[in-house]
mmCIF file of the N, C-alpha and C atoms, coordinates in Angstrom:
data_MODEL
# 
_entry.id   MODEL 
# 
loop_
_atom_site.group_PDB 
_atom_site.id 
_atom_site.type_symbol 
_atom_site.label_atom_id 
_atom_site.label_alt_id 
_atom_site.label_comp_id 
_atom_site.label_asym_id 
_atom_site.label_entity_id 
_atom_site.label_seq_id 
_atom_site.pdbx_PDB_ins_code 
_atom_site.Cartn_x 
_atom_site.Cartn_y 
_atom_site.Cartn_z 
_atom_site.occupancy 
_atom_site.B_iso_or_equiv 
_atom_site.pdbx_formal_charge 
_atom_site.auth_seq_id 
_atom_site.auth_comp_id 
_atom_site.auth_asym_id 
_atom_site.auth_atom_id 
_atom_site.pdbx_PDB_model_num 
ATOM 1   N N  . MET A 1 1  ? 61.396 124.242 38.060 1.00 0.00 ? 1  MET A N  1 
ATOM 2   C CA . MET A 1 1  ? 60.057 123.713 37.520 1.00 0.00 ? 1  MET A CA 1 
ATOM 3   C C  . MET A 1 1  ? 59.088 125.010 37.507 1.00 0.00 ? 1  MET A C  1 
ATOM 4   N N  . ARG A 1 2  ? 57.736 124.775 36.653 1.00 0.00 ? 2  ARG A N  1 
ATOM 5   C CA . ARG A 1 2  ? 56.927 125.176 37.235 1.00 0.00 ? 2  ARG A CA 1 
ATOM 6   C C  . ARG A 1 2  ? 55.753 124.708 37.222 1.00 0.00 ? 2  ARG A C  1 
ATOM 7   N N  . LYS A 1 3  ? 55.079 125.313 38.079 1.00 0.00 ? 3  LYS A N  1 
ATOM 8   C CA . LYS A 1 3  ? 53.684 124.370 38.266 1.00 0.00 ? 3  LYS A CA 1 
ATOM 9   C C  . LYS A 1 3  ? 52.389 125.071 38.054 1.00 0.00 ? 3  LYS A C  1 
ATOM 10  N N  . GLY A 1 4  ? 52.824 126.460 37.464 1.00 0.00 ? 4  GLY A N  1 
ATOM 11  C CA . GLY A 1 4  ? 51.217 127.565 37.093 1.00 0.00 ? 4  GLY A CA 1 
ATOM 12  C C  . GLY A 1 4  ? 50.192 128.028 38.345 1.00 0.00 ? 4  GLY A C  1 
ATOM 13  N N  . VAL A 1 5  ? 51.437 127.798 39.754 1.00 0.00 ? 5  VAL A N  1 
ATOM 14  C CA . VAL A 1 5  ? 50.385 127.682 40.631 1.00 0.00 ? 5  VAL A CA 1 
ATOM 15  C C  . VAL A 1 5  ? 49.636 129.461 40.378 1.00 0.00 ? 5  VAL A C  1 
ATOM 16  N N  . ARG A 1 6  ? 47.972 130.527 40.960 1.00 0.00 ? 6  ARG A N  1 
ATOM 17  C CA . ARG A 1 6  ? 48.547 131.878 40.885 1.00 0.00 ? 6  ARG A CA 1 
ATOM 18  C C  . ARG A 1 6  ? 48.051 131.903 42.247 1.00 0.00 ? 6  ARG A C  1 
ATOM 19  N N  . LEU A 1 7  ? 48.611 132.906 42.677 1.00 0.00 ? 7  LEU A N  1 
ATOM 20  C CA . LEU A 1 7  ? 48.901 133.948 44.336 1.00 0.00 ? 7  LEU A CA 1 
ATOM 21  C C  . LEU A 1 7  ? 47.912 134.729 43.805 1.00 0.00 ? 7  LEU A C  1 
ATOM 22  N N  . ALA A 1 8  ? 46.400 134.612 44.612 1.00 0.00 ? 8  ALA A N  1 
ATOM 23  C CA . ALA A 1 8  ? 45.214 135.511 44.748 1.00 0.00 ? 8  ALA A CA 1 
ATOM 24  C C  . ALA A 1 8  ? 45.703 136.614 46.522 1.00 0.00 ? 8  ALA A C  1 
ATOM 25  N N  . ILE A 1 9  ? 45.951 138.110 45.993 1.00 0.00 ? 9  ILE A N  1 
ATOM 26  C CA . ILE A 1 9  ? 46.105 138.059 47.815 1.00 0.00 ? 9  ILE A CA 1 
ATOM 27  C C  . ILE A 1 9  ? 44.918 139.155 48.172 1.00 0.00 ? 9  ILE A C  1 
ATOM 28  N N  . ASP A 1 10 ? 44.095 139.199 49.176 1.00 0.00 ? 10 ASP A N  1 
ATOM 29  C CA . ASP A 1 10 ? 43.071 139.522 49.802 1.00 0.00 ? 10 ASP A CA 1 
ATOM 30  C C  . ASP A 1 10 ? 43.557 140.864 51.133 1.00 0.00 ? 10 ASP A C  1 
ATOM 31  N N  . LEU A 1 11 ? 43.601 141.998 50.800 1.00 0.00 ? 11 LEU A N  1 
ATOM 32  C CA . LEU A 1 11 ? 44.394 142.744 52.222 1.00 0.00 ? 11 LEU A CA 1 
ATOM 33  C C  . LEU A 1 11 ? 42.909 143.327 51.889 1.00 0.00 ? 11 LEU A C  1 
ATOM 34  N N  . ASP A 1 12 ? 42.468 142.811 53.731 1.00 0.00 ? 12 ASP A N  1 
ATOM 35  C CA . ASP A 1 12 ? 41.534 144.507 54.499 1.00 0.00 ? 12 ASP A CA 1 
ATOM 36  C C  . ASP A 1 12 ? 41.943 146.127 54.219 1.00 0.00 ? 12 ASP A C  1 
ATOM 37  N N  . HIS A 1 13 ? 41.376 146.559 53.634 1.00 0.00 ? 13 HIS A N  1 
ATOM 38  C CA . HIS A 1 13 ? 41.287 147.945 53.837 1.00 0.00 ? 13 HIS A CA 1 
ATOM 39  C C  . HIS A 1 13 ? 40.634 148.478 54.635 1.00 0.00 ? 13 HIS A C  1 
ATOM 40  N N  . GLY A 1 14 ? 39.736 148.141 55.276 1.00 0.00 ? 14 GLY A N  1 
ATOM 41  C CA . GLY A 1 14 ? 38.725 148.498 56.208 1.00 0.00 ? 14 GLY A CA 1 
ATOM 42  C C  . GLY A 1 14 ? 39.116 149.370 57.150 1.00 0.00 ? 14 GLY A C  1 
ATOM 43  N N  . CYS A 1 15 ? 40.438 149.585 57.545 1.00 0.00 ? 15 CYS A N  1 
ATOM 44  C CA . CYS A 1 15 ? 41.392 150.109 58.412 1.00 0.00 ? 15 CYS A CA 1 
ATOM 45  C C  . CYS A 1 15 ? 41.691 151.705 57.900 1.00 0.00 ? 15 CYS A C  1 
ATOM 46  N N  . ASN A 1 16 ? 42.049 152.779 58.686 1.00 0.00 ? 16 ASN A N  1 
ATOM 47  C CA . ASN A 1 16 ? 41.177 154.333 57.752 1.00 0.00 ? 16 ASN A CA 1 
ATOM 48  C C  . ASN A 1 16 ? 43.318 154.379 58.363 1.00 0.00 ? 16 ASN A C  1 
ATOM 49  N N  . HIS A 1 17 ? 43.866 153.934 58.774 1.00 0.00 ? 17 HIS A N  1 
ATOM 50  C CA . HIS A 1 17 ? 44.903 154.310 59.690 1.00 0.00 ? 17 HIS A CA 1 
ATOM 51  C C  . HIS A 1 17 ? 45.889 152.834 59.558 1.00 0.00 ? 17 HIS A C  1 
ATOM 52  N N  . GLY A 1 18 ? 47.495 152.744 59.701 1.00 0.00 ? 18 GLY A N  1 
ATOM 53  C CA . GLY A 1 18 ? 47.996 152.351 59.591 1.00 0.00 ? 18 GLY A CA 1 
ATOM 54  C C  . GLY A 1 18 ? 47.966 151.213 60.358 1.00 0.00 ? 18 GLY A C  1 
ATOM 55  N N  . VAL A 1 19 ? 48.683 149.458 60.263 1.00 0.00 ? 19 VAL A N  1 
ATOM 56  C CA . VAL A 1 19 ? 48.693 148.908 60.942 1.00 0.00 ? 19 VAL A CA 1 
ATOM 57  C C  . VAL A 1 19 ? 49.929 148.872 61.352 1.00 0.00 ? 19 VAL A C  1 
ATOM 58  N N  . ARG A 1 20 ? 50.074 148.807 62.863 1.00 0.00 ? 20 ARG A N  1 
ATOM 59  C CA . ARG A 1 20 ? 51.244 148.749 63.353 1.00 0.00 ? 20 ARG A CA 1 
ATOM 60  C C  . ARG A 1 20 ? 51.555 146.882 63.946 1.00 0.00 ? 20 ARG A C  1 
ATOM 61  N N  . VAL A 1 21 ? 52.639 146.401 63.382 1.00 0.00 ? 21 VAL A N  1 
ATOM 62  C CA . VAL A 1 21 ? 52.654 145.160 63.808 1.00 0.00 ? 21 VAL A CA 1 
ATOM 63  C C  . VAL A 1 21 ? 53.557 144.937 64.915 1.00 0.00 ? 21 VAL A C  1 
ATOM 64  N N  . ASN A 1 22 ? 54.153 144.648 66.335 1.00 0.00 ? 22 ASN A N  1 
ATOM 65  C CA . ASN A 1 22 ? 55.124 144.820 67.126 1.00 0.00 ? 22 ASN A CA 1 
ATOM 66  C C  . ASN A 1 22 ? 55.719 143.100 67.075 1.00 0.00 ? 22 ASN A C  1 
ATOM 67  N N  . GLY A 1 23 ? 56.752 143.050 66.818 1.00 0.00 ? 23 GLY A N  1 
ATOM 68  C CA . GLY A 1 23 ? 57.397 141.626 66.799 1.00 0.00 ? 23 GLY A CA 1 
ATOM 69  C C  . GLY A 1 23 ? 58.235 141.779 65.946 1.00 0.00 ? 23 GLY A C  1 
ATOM 70  N N  . ASP A 1 24 ? 59.450 141.245 66.115 1.00 0.00 ? 24 ASP A N  1 
ATOM 71  C CA . ASP A 1 24 ? 60.370 140.677 65.359 1.00 0.00 ? 24 ASP A CA 1 
ATOM 72  C C  . ASP A 1 24 ? 60.735 140.683 63.663 1.00 0.00 ? 24 ASP A C  1 
ATOM 73  N N  . GLU A 1 25 ? 60.871 141.355 62.451 1.00 0.00 ? 25 GLU A N  1 
ATOM 74  C CA . GLU A 1 25 ? 61.223 141.260 61.748 1.00 0.00 ? 25 GLU A CA 1 
ATOM 75  C C  . GLU A 1 25 ? 61.881 140.542 60.889 1.00 0.00 ? 25 GLU A C  1 
ATOM 76  N N  . HIS A 1 26 ? 62.478 139.988 61.006 1.00 0.00 ? 26 HIS A N  1 
ATOM 77  C CA . HIS A 1 26 ? 62.980 138.877 60.496 1.00 0.00 ? 26 HIS A CA 1 
ATOM 78  C C  . HIS A 1 26 ? 62.424 137.977 60.641 1.00 0.00 ? 26 HIS A C  1 
ATOM 79  N N  . ARG A 1 27 ? 61.872 137.457 62.167 1.00 0.00 ? 27 ARG A N  1 
ATOM 80  C CA . ARG A 1 27 ? 61.399 136.143 62.030 1.00 0.00 ? 27 ARG A CA 1 
ATOM 81  C C  . ARG A 1 27 ? 59.711 136.387 61.460 1.00 0.00 ? 27 ARG A C  1 
ATOM 82  N N  . LEU A 1 28 ? 59.054 137.454 61.732 1.00 0.00 ? 28 LEU A N  1 
ATOM 83  C CA . LEU A 1 28 ? 58.221 137.353 61.210 1.00 0.00 ? 28 LEU A CA 1 
ATOM 84  C C  . LEU A 1 28 ? 57.540 137.267 59.507 1.00 0.00 ? 28 LEU A C  1 
ATOM 85  N N  . GLN A 1 29 ? 58.814 137.687 58.643 1.00 0.00 ? 29 GLN A N  1 
ATOM 86  C CA . GLN A 1 29 ? 59.351 137.596 57.572 1.00 0.00 ? 29 GLN A CA 1 
ATOM 87  C C  . GLN A 1 29 ? 59.482 135.529 57.422 1.00 0.00 ? 29 GLN A C  1 
ATOM 88  N N  . GLN A 1 30 ? 60.449 135.649 58.147 1.00 0.00 ? 30 GLN A N  1 
ATOM 89  C CA . GLN A 1 30 ? 59.883 134.119 57.774 1.00 0.00 ? 30 GLN A CA 1 
ATOM 90  C C  . GLN A 1 30 ? 59.189 132.788 57.965 1.00 0.00 ? 30 GLN A C  1 
ATOM 91  N N  . VAL A 1 31 ? 58.337 133.577 59.098 1.00 0.00 ? 31 VAL A N  1 
ATOM 92  C CA . VAL A 1 31 ? 57.106 132.774 59.408 1.00 0.00 ? 31 VAL A CA 1 
ATOM 93  C C  . VAL A 1 31 ? 56.224 133.183 58.217 1.00 0.00 ? 31 VAL A C  1 
ATOM 94  N N  . VAL A 1 32 ? 55.927 133.928 57.644 1.00 0.00 ? 32 VAL A N  1 
ATOM 95  C CA . VAL A 1 32 ? 55.290 134.474 56.142 1.00 0.00 ? 32 VAL A CA 1 
ATOM 96  C C  . VAL A 1 32 ? 55.766 133.538 54.731 1.00 0.00 ? 32 VAL A C  1 
ATOM 97  N N  . TRP A 1 33 ? 57.174 133.583 54.555 1.00 0.00 ? 33 TRP A N  1 
ATOM 98  C CA . TRP A 1 33 ? 57.662 133.470 53.895 1.00 0.00 ? 33 TRP A CA 1 
ATOM 99  C C  . TRP A 1 33 ? 58.261 131.067 53.447 1.00 0.00 ? 33 TRP A C  1 
ATOM 100 N N  . ASN A 1 34 ? 57.643 130.500 55.613 1.00 0.00 ? 34 ASN A N  1 
ATOM 101 C CA . ASN A 1 34 ? 58.096 129.259 54.927 1.00 0.00 ? 34 ASN A CA 1 
ATOM 102 C C  . ASN A 1 34 ? 56.508 128.851 54.540 1.00 0.00 ? 34 ASN A C  1 
ATOM 103 N N  . LEU A 1 35 ? 55.418 129.282 55.605 1.00 0.00 ? 35 LEU A N  1 
ATOM 104 C CA . LEU A 1 35 ? 54.067 129.315 54.570 1.00 0.00 ? 35 LEU A CA 1 
ATOM 105 C C  . LEU A 1 35 ? 54.122 129.205 53.638 1.00 0.00 ? 35 LEU A C  1 
ATOM 106 N N  . LEU A 1 36 ? 54.321 130.902 52.924 1.00 0.00 ? 36 LEU A N  1 
ATOM 107 C CA . LEU A 1 36 ? 54.463 130.399 51.750 1.00 0.00 ? 36 LEU A CA 1 
ATOM 108 C C  . LEU A 1 36 ? 55.520 129.075 50.310 1.00 0.00 ? 36 LEU A C  1 
ATOM 109 N N  . LYS A 1 37 ? 55.927 128.785 51.058 1.00 0.00 ? 37 LYS A N  1 
ATOM 110 C CA . LYS A 1 37 ? 56.894 128.532 50.263 1.00 0.00 ? 37 LYS A CA 1 
ATOM 111 C C  . LYS A 1 37 ? 56.104 126.190 50.847 1.00 0.00 ? 37 LYS A C  1 
ATOM 112 N N  . ASN A 1 38 ? 55.800 126.243 51.464 1.00 0.00 ? 38 ASN A N  1 
ATOM 113 C CA . ASN A 1 38 ? 54.980 125.142 51.861 1.00 0.00 ? 38 ASN A CA 1 
ATOM 114 C C  . ASN A 1 38 ? 53.054 125.063 51.298 1.00 0.00 ? 38 ASN A C  1 
ATOM 115 N N  . ALA A 1 39 ? 52.761 126.180 50.684 1.00 0.00 ? 39 ALA A N  1 
ATOM 116 C CA . ALA A 1 39 ? 51.344 126.193 50.595 1.00 0.00 ? 39 ALA A CA 1 
ATOM 117 C C  . ALA A 1 39 ? 52.400 125.700 48.591 1.00 0.00 ? 39 ALA A C  1 
ATOM 118 N N  . ILE A 1 40 ? 52.970 126.205 48.300 1.00 0.00 ? 40 ILE A N  1 
ATOM 119 C CA . ILE A 1 40 ? 53.921 125.855 47.255 1.00 0.00 ? 40 ILE A CA 1 
ATOM 120 C C  . ILE A 1 40 ? 53.975 125.061 46.757 1.00 0.00 ? 40 ILE A C  1 
ATOM 121 N N  . LYS A 1 41 ? 55.127 123.729 47.467 1.00 0.00 ? 41 LYS A N  1 
ATOM 122 C CA . LYS A 1 41 ? 54.969 122.606 47.314 1.00 0.00 ? 41 LYS A CA 1 
ATOM 123 C C  . LYS A 1 41 ? 53.730 121.865 47.597 1.00 0.00 ? 41 LYS A C  1 
ATOM 124 N N  . PHE A 1 42 ? 52.929 122.278 47.849 1.00 0.00 ? 42 PHE A N  1 
ATOM 125 C CA . PHE A 1 42 ? 52.294 120.953 48.214 1.00 0.00 ? 42 PHE A CA 1 
ATOM 126 C C  . PHE A 1 42 ? 50.677 121.661 46.770 1.00 0.00 ? 42 PHE A C  1 
ATOM 127 N N  . ALA A 1 43 ? 50.950 122.784 46.454 1.00 0.00 ? 43 ALA A N  1 
ATOM 128 C CA . ALA A 1 43 ? 50.059 122.748 45.976 1.00 0.00 ? 43 ALA A CA 1 
ATOM 129 C C  . ALA A 1 43 ? 49.952 121.988 44.151 1.00 0.00 ? 43 ALA A C  1 
ATOM 130 N N  . PRO A 1 44 ? 48.332 121.669 43.671 1.00 0.00 ? 44 PRO A N  1 
ATOM 131 C CA . PRO A 1 44 ? 48.894 121.267 42.331 1.00 0.00 ? 44 PRO A CA 1 
ATOM 132 C C  . PRO A 1 44 ? 48.812 122.038 41.175 1.00 0.00 ? 44 PRO A C  1 
ATOM 133 N N  . ALA A 1 45 ? 49.628 121.351 40.248 1.00 0.00 ? 45 ALA A N  1 
ATOM 134 C CA . ALA A 1 45 ? 50.242 122.187 38.703 1.00 0.00 ? 45 ALA A CA 1 
ATOM 135 C C  . ALA A 1 45 ? 48.354 123.139 38.777 1.00 0.00 ? 45 ALA A C  1 
ATOM 136 N N  . ALA A 1 46 ? 48.572 123.968 38.702 1.00 0.00 ? 46 ALA A N  1 
ATOM 137 C CA . ALA A 1 46 ? 46.949 124.861 38.325 1.00 0.00 ? 46 ALA A CA 1 
ATOM 138 C C  . ALA A 1 46 ? 46.911 125.306 39.913 1.00 0.00 ? 46 ALA A C  1 
ATOM 139 N N  . GLY A 1 47 ? 47.338 124.649 40.923 1.00 0.00 ? 47 GLY A N  1 
ATOM 140 C CA . GLY A 1 47 ? 46.482 124.997 42.328 1.00 0.00 ? 47 GLY A CA 1 
ATOM 141 C C  . GLY A 1 47 ? 46.734 127.062 42.490 1.00 0.00 ? 47 GLY A C  1 
ATOM 142 N N  . THR A 1 48 ? 45.935 127.639 43.518 1.00 0.00 ? 48 THR A N  1 
ATOM 143 C CA . THR A 1 48 ? 45.587 128.579 43.818 1.00 0.00 ? 48 THR A CA 1 
ATOM 144 C C  . THR A 1 48 ? 46.807 128.862 45.658 1.00 0.00 ? 48 THR A C  1 
ATOM 145 N N  . ILE A 1 49 ? 47.056 129.808 45.831 1.00 0.00 ? 49 ILE A N  1 
ATOM 146 C CA . ILE A 1 49 ? 47.362 130.206 47.007 1.00 0.00 ? 49 ILE A CA 1 
ATOM 147 C C  . ILE A 1 49 ? 46.660 131.503 47.063 1.00 0.00 ? 49 ILE A C  1 
ATOM 148 N N  . THR A 1 50 ? 46.037 131.836 48.390 1.00 0.00 ? 50 THR A N  1 
ATOM 149 C CA . THR A 1 50 ? 45.297 132.756 48.252 1.00 0.00 ? 50 THR A CA 1 
ATOM 150 C C  . THR A 1 50 ? 45.538 133.315 50.261 1.00 0.00 ? 50 THR A C  1 
ATOM 151 N N  . VAL A 1 51 ? 46.378 134.718 50.127 1.00 0.00 ? 51 VAL A N  1 
ATOM 152 C CA . VAL A 1 51 ? 46.659 135.102 50.842 1.00 0.00 ? 51 VAL A CA 1 
ATOM 153 C C  . VAL A 1 51 ? 46.098 136.018 51.514 1.00 0.00 ? 51 VAL A C  1 
ATOM 154 N N  . ARG A 1 52 ? 45.494 136.318 52.649 1.00 0.00 ? 52 ARG A N  1 
ATOM 155 C CA . ARG A 1 52 ? 44.118 137.331 53.363 1.00 0.00 ? 52 ARG A CA 1 
ATOM 156 C C  . ARG A 1 52 ? 44.420 137.882 54.237 1.00 0.00 ? 52 ARG A C  1 
ATOM 157 N N  . THR A 1 53 ? 43.808 138.877 54.680 1.00 0.00 ? 53 THR A N  1 
ATOM 158 C CA . THR A 1 53 ? 44.536 139.919 55.902 1.00 0.00 ? 53 THR A CA 1 
ATOM 159 C C  . THR A 1 53 ? 43.500 139.874 56.167 1.00 0.00 ? 53 THR A C  1 
ATOM 160 N N  . ARG A 1 54 ? 43.465 140.822 58.071 1.00 0.00 ? 54 ARG A N  1 
ATOM 161 C CA . ARG A 1 54 ? 42.544 141.290 58.365 1.00 0.00 ? 54 ARG A CA 1 
ATOM 162 C C  . ARG A 1 54 ? 42.503 142.254 59.601 1.00 0.00 ? 54 ARG A C  1 
ATOM 163 N N  . ASN A 1 55 ? 42.090 142.864 59.617 1.00 0.00 ? 55 ASN A N  1 
ATOM 164 C CA . ASN A 1 55 ? 42.304 143.878 61.213 1.00 0.00 ? 55 ASN A CA 1 
ATOM 165 C C  . ASN A 1 55 ? 41.127 143.174 61.954 1.00 0.00 ? 55 ASN A C  1 
ATOM 166 N N  . ASP A 1 56 ? 41.628 142.330 63.225 1.00 0.00 ? 56 ASP A N  1 
ATOM 167 C CA . ASP A 1 56 ? 40.778 142.027 63.616 1.00 0.00 ? 56 ASP A CA 1 
ATOM 168 C C  . ASP A 1 56 ? 40.473 143.282 65.298 1.00 0.00 ? 56 ASP A C  1 
ATOM 169 N N  . ALA A 1 57 ? 39.498 144.209 64.710 1.00 0.00 ? 57 ALA A N  1 
ATOM 170 C CA . ALA A 1 57 ? 39.273 145.126 65.723 1.00 0.00 ? 57 ALA A CA 1 
ATOM 171 C C  . ALA A 1 57 ? 38.702 144.833 67.781 1.00 0.00 ? 57 ALA A C  1 
ATOM 172 N N  . LYS A 1 58 ? 38.156 143.516 67.840 1.00 0.00 ? 58 LYS A N  1 
ATOM 173 C CA . LYS A 1 58 ? 38.022 143.320 68.895 1.00 0.00 ? 58 LYS A CA 1 
ATOM 174 C C  . LYS A 1 58 ? 39.577 142.933 69.465 1.00 0.00 ? 58 LYS A C  1 
ATOM 175 N N  . SER A 1 59 ? 40.365 142.296 68.744 1.00 0.00 ? 59 SER A N  1 
ATOM 176 C CA . SER A 1 59 ? 41.906 141.814 69.943 1.00 0.00 ? 59 SER A CA 1 
ATOM 177 C C  . SER A 1 59 ? 42.706 143.297 69.342 1.00 0.00 ? 59 SER A C  1 
ATOM 178 N N  . GLY A 1 60 ? 42.530 143.665 68.442 1.00 0.00 ? 60 GLY A N  1 
ATOM 179 C CA . GLY A 1 60 ? 43.436 144.695 68.152 1.00 0.00 ? 60 GLY A CA 1 
ATOM 180 C C  . GLY A 1 60 ? 44.871 144.422 67.616 1.00 0.00 ? 60 GLY A C  1 
ATOM 181 N N  . ARG A 1 61 ? 44.571 143.160 66.758 1.00 0.00 ? 61 ARG A N  1 
ATOM 182 C CA . ARG A 1 61 ? 45.239 142.390 65.652 1.00 0.00 ? 61 ARG A CA 1 
ATOM 183 C C  . ARG A 1 61 ? 45.375 142.111 64.412 1.00 0.00 ? 61 ARG A C  1 
ATOM 184 N N  . LEU A 1 62 ? 46.493 142.026 63.937 1.00 0.00 ? 62 LEU A N  1 
ATOM 185 C CA . LEU A 1 62 ? 46.062 141.674 62.269 1.00 0.00 ? 62 LEU A CA 1 
ATOM 186 C C  . LEU A 1 62 ? 46.301 140.211 62.120 1.00 0.00 ? 62 LEU A C  1 
ATOM 187 N N  . VAL A 1 63 ? 45.516 140.020 61.789 1.00 0.00 ? 63 VAL A N  1 
ATOM 188 C CA . VAL A 1 63 ? 45.457 138.050 61.185 1.00 0.00 ? 63 VAL A CA 1 
ATOM 189 C C  . VAL A 1 63 ? 45.576 137.989 59.622 1.00 0.00 ? 63 VAL A C  1 
ATOM 190 N N  . ILE A 1 64 ? 46.500 137.146 59.731 1.00 0.00 ? 64 ILE A N  1 
ATOM 191 C CA . ILE A 1 64 ? 47.115 136.261 58.465 1.00 0.00 ? 64 ILE A CA 1 
ATOM 192 C C  . ILE A 1 64 ? 46.556 135.035 58.368 1.00 0.00 ? 64 ILE A C  1 
ATOM 193 N N  . ASP A 1 65 ? 46.178 135.309 56.788 1.00 0.00 ? 65 ASP A N  1 
ATOM 194 C CA . ASP A 1 65 ? 45.182 133.585 56.264 1.00 0.00 ? 65 ASP A CA 1 
ATOM 195 C C  . ASP A 1 65 ? 46.415 133.251 55.412 1.00 0.00 ? 65 ASP A C  1 
ATOM 196 N N  . VAL A 1 66 ? 46.621 131.932 54.714 1.00 0.00 ? 66 VAL A N  1 
ATOM 197 C CA . VAL A 1 66 ? 47.062 131.665 53.976 1.00 0.00 ? 66 VAL A CA 1 
ATOM 198 C C  . VAL A 1 66 ? 46.390 130.415 53.903 1.00 0.00 ? 66 VAL A C  1 
ATOM 199 N N  . GLN A 1 67 ? 46.787 130.310 52.558 1.00 0.00 ? 67 GLN A N  1 
ATOM 200 C CA . GLN A 1 67 ? 45.422 129.152 51.742 1.00 0.00 ? 67 GLN A CA 1 
ATOM 201 C C  . GLN A 1 67 ? 45.776 128.611 50.902 1.00 0.00 ? 67 GLN A C  1 
ATOM 202 N N  . ASP A 1 68 ? 45.402 127.204 50.617 1.00 0.00 ? 68 ASP A N  1 
ATOM 203 C CA . ASP A 1 68 ? 46.387 126.504 49.158 1.00 0.00 ? 68 ASP A CA 1 
ATOM 204 C C  . ASP A 1 68 ? 45.340 125.480 48.869 1.00 0.00 ? 68 ASP A C  1 
ATOM 205 N N  . THR A 1 69 ? 45.209 124.937 47.778 1.00 0.00 ? 69 THR A N  1 
ATOM 206 C CA . THR A 1 69 ? 44.474 123.680 47.265 1.00 0.00 ? 69 THR A CA 1 
ATOM 207 C C  . THR A 1 69 ? 44.553 122.663 47.002 1.00 0.00 ? 69 THR A C  1 
ATOM 208 N N  . GLY A 1 70 ? 46.067 122.482 47.714 1.00 0.00 ? 70 GLY A N  1 
ATOM 209 C CA . GLY A 1 70 ? 46.919 121.340 48.375 1.00 0.00 ? 70 GLY A CA 1 
ATOM 210 C C  . GLY A 1 70 ? 45.951 120.591 48.606 1.00 0.00 ? 70 GLY A C  1 
ATOM 211 N N  . ILE A 1 71 ? 46.728 119.642 49.522 1.00 0.00 ? 71 ILE A N  1 
ATOM 212 C CA . ILE A 1 71 ? 46.258 118.424 49.957 1.00 0.00 ? 71 ILE A CA 1 
ATOM 213 C C  . ILE A 1 71 ? 45.910 118.380 51.569 1.00 0.00 ? 71 ILE A C  1 
ATOM 214 N N  . GLY A 1 72 ? 46.617 119.393 51.971 1.00 0.00 ? 72 GLY A N  1 
ATOM 215 C CA . GLY A 1 72 ? 46.372 119.910 53.634 1.00 0.00 ? 72 GLY A CA 1 
ATOM 216 C C  . GLY A 1 72 ? 47.246 119.154 54.900 1.00 0.00 ? 72 GLY A C  1 
ATOM 217 N N  . ILE A 1 73 ? 47.086 119.138 55.485 1.00 0.00 ? 73 ILE A N  1 
ATOM 218 C CA . ILE A 1 73 ? 48.106 118.769 56.536 1.00 0.00 ? 73 ILE A CA 1 
ATOM 219 C C  . ILE A 1 73 ? 47.419 117.330 57.152 1.00 0.00 ? 73 ILE A C  1 
# 
């Protein structure tokens, strides 16, 4: 079934060097896929899912936000 959900991606390019993430590659991929699948599942037809990343200079961490126009938790 096609829902016509729009995917918007907003990646932070404010960093002049590559971002290194310490963690289990497969678990991180699993977490991101689960967030996206959940967003797709609950987003309304013609809804929007937005994925944003930003580099948090204060903590030195990469922040990943997944937002959808669905009903929420």
